[in-house]
C-alpha positions as CSV (number, residue, x, y, z in Angstrom):
1,G,7.0,12.9,5.6
2,E,4.5,15.0,7.6
3,N,2.3,15.8,4.6
4,E,2.7,12.4,2.9
5,F,-0.4,10.9,1.4
6,P,-1.4,7.7,3.4
7,K,-0.1,4.4,1.8
8,T,-3.4,2.7,1.5
9,H,-6.0,2.1,-1.1
10,D,-8.9,2.2,1.4
11,K,-10.9,5.4,1.1
12,K,-12.2,5.1,4.6
13,E,-8.7,4.9,6.0
14,V,-7.6,7.9,4.0
15,L,-10.6,9.9,5.1
16,A,-9.9,9.0,8.8
17,S,-6.2,9.8,8.5
18,K,-4.2,12.7,10.0
19,F,-3.5,13.8,6.4
20,A,-7.2,14.2,5.8
21,E,-7.7,16.2,9.0
22,D,-4.8,18.5,8.2
23,F,-6.1,19.0,4.6
24,K,-9.6,19.8,5.9
25,A,-8.1,22.3,8.4
26,Y,-6.1,23.9,5.7
27,A,-9.0,24.2,3.3
28,K,-11.2,25.6,6.1
29,K,-8.6,28.2,7.0
30,E,-8.0,29.2,3.3
31,V,-11.7,29.2,2.1
32,G,-13.9,29.2,5.2
33,D,-15.9,26.7,7.3
34,Y,-18.5,25.8,4.7
35,K,-20.2,22.6,4.0
36,Y,-19.0,22.7,0.3
37,V,-15.4,22.9,1.6
38,K,-15.9,19.7,3.8
39,N,-17.6,17.9,0.9
40,G,-14.9,19.1,-1.6
41,V,-12.1,17.9,0.7
42,K,-13.8,14.5,1.0
43,S,-14.4,14.2,-2.7
44,S,-10.8,15.3,-3.5
45,L,-9.3,12.7,-1.2
46,K,-11.5,9.9,-2.7
47,K,-10.4,11.0,-6.2
48,L,-6.8,10.9,-5.1
49,V,-7.3,7.3,-3.8
50,D,-8.8,6.3,-7.1
51,F,-6.0,7.9,-9.0
52,H,-3.4,6.2,-6.8
53,T,-5.2,2.8,-7.2
54,E,-5.4,3.1,-11.0
55,N,-1.8,4.2,-11.6
56,Y,1.8,3.0,-10.8
57,F,4.1,5.2,-8.9
58,K,7.9,5.0,-8.3
59,D,7.5,3.7,-4.8
60,D,5.2,0.9,-6.1
61,I,7.6,-0.1,-8.8
62,D,10.5,-0.1,-6.3
63,L,8.6,-2.4,-3.9
64,F,7.7,-4.7,-6.8
65,E,11.3,-4.8,-8.0
66,E,12.5,-5.6,-4.5
67,F,9.9,-8.5,-4.3
68,L,11.0,-9.8,-7.7
69,E,14.7,-9.8,-6.8
70,E,13.8,-11.7,-3.6
71,K,11.9,-14.3,-5.5
72,L,14.6,-14.7,-8.1
73,E,17.1,-15.2,-5.3
74,E,14.9,-17.9,-3.9
75,L,14.5,-19.6,-7.2
76,N,18.3,-19.5,-7.8
77,D,18.8,-21.0,-4.3
78,Y,16.3,-23.7,-5.0
79,R,18.2,-24.7,-8.2
80,G,21.2,-25.7,-6.0
81,T,19.1,-27.5,-3.4
82,R,16.3,-30.1,-3.3
83,F,13.6,-27.7,-4.5
84,P,10.9,-27.7,-3.1
85,L,11.8,-30.2,-0.4
86,D,14.1,-27.6,1.4
87,A,11.4,-24.9,1.3
88,K,10.8,-23.0,4.5
89,A,7.9,-24.9,6.1
90,D,6.6,-21.8,7.9
91,D,5.9,-20.2,4.5
92,I,3.8,-23.0,3.2
93,P,0.0,-22.6,3.9
94,E,-0.7,-26.3,4.4
95,R,2.5,-27.2,6.2
96,D,0.8,-29.8,8.3
97,L,0.4,-31.9,5.2
98,I,4.2,-32.1,4.6
99,V,5.7,-35.5,5.0
100,K,9.2,-35.3,6.5
């Protein structure tokens, strides 16, 4: 949404985001245009990034669950094929070493 926290764990990206700009504008409007307000906003955003980095959230779990389901599907497909000979060559980092 419009006021959604950026989906990154990089503090610099968060501080440079539209979310940070909007938050700073809101804080200035509510409290005043003071240095401690700017510093407080910056500090708060950094703490939010730390909090988000150190904890799991529903969106993170949903993405991980999706990833696991995809990998389980791949493994089950490989069971019925010539695993790993039928693997997608584009997904293999050293694909030029594959003998066909």
